[in-house]
N, C-alpha and C positions, 0 to 999 in steps of 0.2 A: 573283431578286425582292422575297423580303422585304427586303431597304435600300432598294425602288424608296416602300414603301410611307408615306405622312403621315400618321400616324394620328390628329392632330389636325385635317387637313381632312377623312377620311373623317369622325370623330365629326361635325365643323363637317356636312355634309353631311346627316347623317341629323337632326341640329336643323333645317336648312333643311326637310327633307323632312318632319318632324312641324309644320312650321309653314305648310308649303303645303297641307296635307291640312286642320288648322283653317281656316283662310278659305278652302277653293274652297267653291264655292256647290254647292246641290244641285239637281242635273239637274233638268227639268219630267216627274216621272215619279212615276204615283201605287204605291199599293197595297202590294203583296207586295215591287218592284220595290223601291220608295220604301225601305222595309226593309232589304232587305238590302245597299241602298248604303249606308245612315245606320250600318247595322251596322259594314260593311267598313271605315267613315270612322274609327268607334272604337276596330278593329283596329289601322289600320293607323296609326292616331296614335299609342296604344301603343308599339307595337312601335317605330317612328322616334325617342320620344322617351323611351323608357328605353335605348333606346341611344346616343343624343346626349348622356345623360342623365351616358352611362358614361366612367373614369376609364381610360385605353388606353396602355399599353408593347405595346413589339416586344422583345423577349430573344431572340436566339439563333433569332432565325425562327418565334417562337410569339409570337402576337397574344393578350393577355392584357386584357380587358375588365372592369372589376369596376365592380358594379353594385350600390348601397344601397338594397335594396328596403326599408326597417325607413322607415317613420311617423317625418315628423319630429313632432319635441316637440312640442307645445301652449305659444304662446306664455306667457310667461310665466310657468310650471311648471321647479319647482324638482329635477325628475328629472333622468336623466343626461340628456350630452345625447348629439346625434351626431357622432362624430367626423366629424370633414373633411377 
């Protein structure tokens, strides 16, 4: 099974899911149900986007996803750069 996994294709599917969550409309619900829907969409987007931004590799049957969660440096800052 591990040899059959296309890590880059999997990551692209997560990027597509994140875009889909961002683009979907809010159904005609009101009040507490609307808030639950919006809150769930925010969490779904965050989860899909984090995995979609990962660098992945499959070695010896172990899938490793690396995600840099550090904030990007401000433009024009002379501080240390995030490694790419």
